[in-house]
N, C-alpha and C positions, 0 to 999 in steps of 0.2 A: 331218143325215143324216146320225146314227152310233147304234151301240149300245155300251154298254159292258156285257162279262162278267166278272162276281166269282165266283169258283170258289171257294171253300173248302175246305181239305183238312182238314178236324179243327182251326180252330186253337181255344186254347183264352185267348188274350188280347183278346177282345172284337171281335175281328173282323167272324166271323160276325153277331154285332146290330149292329155299324153295318152291311156290308152291306145286310142288312135293312131297315134305316131309309134307307140311302143308295134301292135300288130302289122302296121308298113314295114317295118324290118326286120320280121324274123316269120314264116306261114307260120311256123307252132304256136306264137303268140296270137291268141283270138279275143278281140274286144266288142262286148255287148251290151246295150241300152236297154234298160226296160224302156215300155212308152208309156209309166206309170209307177211312182215306187212303191213297191211292194213293202220293203222293213226286212228285217234282215233274215227271219223265213225263210218269207216266199223267194228273197234276193238269193240266199244261197241254193234253194229247190232250182230256181231258174239258170244258176251256173250249172247245176249238176244235170241239167238238161241238154247242157250245150257240151256237155264232154262226151266223148269217144273213149276214153280206155276202160280197162278193166282193173287197174287198180287208182282211184282219185285218194287225193291229198289234199284241203281247203286249209286256207289260212285268212284270218281275220284279216283286216284292207288296214290298220295302225301297227299291226302283228312284225317281228322280223326273223326270217329263214336265214341261219347260218348258211355258206354255201354249199357245204355238203351233205344237209338232211335230206333232200328227197332220195339222194342215192343211196342212202344209209338207209331210208325206210323200203326201198323197192328189193337192197339186199337184202333186209329179214324178210320181208314177202314170199323171194325167191329160196330162202332158206330152209320156211317155213310155211309149206304150200297147204297148211291143215288148219293156221288160223286165219281169221276172217276181218280182223282188226289191228291195230297196230299206233301205238300211242307213247310218246319220247316224256324225258325230263324236261324240264325250260327255266328260263331266269326269268325273274319281275321285272319289269322296268317302269320308271316314273313315265310320269308326260313328256317330260323333258329326253328321254331313250338313253335316264344311266337306271343301271340294273344296278339292284340293292335285293336279291334274293336270290338264290338257287332254290326249285321247288324239284323235289323227286316226288315221280309219282307211284302210288303204292304198286303189288305184285299182285295180279291176277286172282291168286292166290287167297286171295285176305276179301274183306268183305265189300260186295259189288256194288253195293250204294258207296261205299267211300272212295271208288276205285276213278270214278267220274269220268270228265273227258277235260281236254287241254284243247287250247286253240287251234293245236294244229296234229294233225293224225291222219293214217291213213287207212281205208277202207278197201275190201274188195267188191265190185259193182256186185259180183253175182249175191253177194250176203246184201247188200242196199238193198236189191231184186225179190228180197224175203222179208223184208218190211213195211211197214207203212208212209214209211220217205220219212223228209222232214217234216215235222209239225207246223206249218204255214196260217194254223190257229193260234199258238202262241202269238202274246202282245209286242213283241221286242225281241228276246233272245232266247239262248239255252236250247235252241230246236238242235244242235250238235252232240249235247248232250242227250237231248233225246233218243236221238238216232243212235250215239252211242250205246245206249240200255238196250234198245231192240235189236240193234244185232249182235251183243254182248252176253242177253236171255238165252240164243238160238245157235251160234259160232263158238268156236274157240278164240282166245285174243292175246295179244301179246305187250306187255311191257320192251321197251326198247329201250337201254339204260344209256342213254347219252343226252346231251341237253343238243336239243337241234332245232328249238327257236326262243327268240326272248318275247314274250306276254306283255303287253303293256296295260300293268294294273296300276289303277288308282284311283279307285272306290266311284269314280264318276262314270262304269262302263255301262252299258247295254243293260246287261245282262241282271243289273242290280235293279231294272223297272220293269222286270214282268206283275204283274198281277194275278190275284187269283181269279 
């Protein structure tokens, strides 16, 4: 009982063609392509608009999920119906996909500004609906962190203490290019 939304933002590396092939193999996979480039924040908002579920996860295109990740997040959401946002621990990998560090998130009781958002998380649509949504005015990225803070200010959230994804971190990531 899941759906996978692939929202292409003008890729030129065969991503759109691969997304179409994947969508043709399983009706739960839905591929969309923006008529013009929207950038990371706009593309994230466009992908959300296509999603139909109550529990929403997102993952950056260069990161990797472990096979059990979504199942664990859904189990956490079912076990904790009072929480609106779930975030897991992760591993950092370099450009070539080699893991070089484990990263444990902070617990929700700690300073909210240090809790932050990692690049795979789950939130409830009902919580999203209490926010201004993804901030598409950001130049390149961090719309996920902005959304996290909007949800966390209004709703309970949980750290899921498992390494559920590998985040590609190499210093040239898009989030470093936001300007004031």
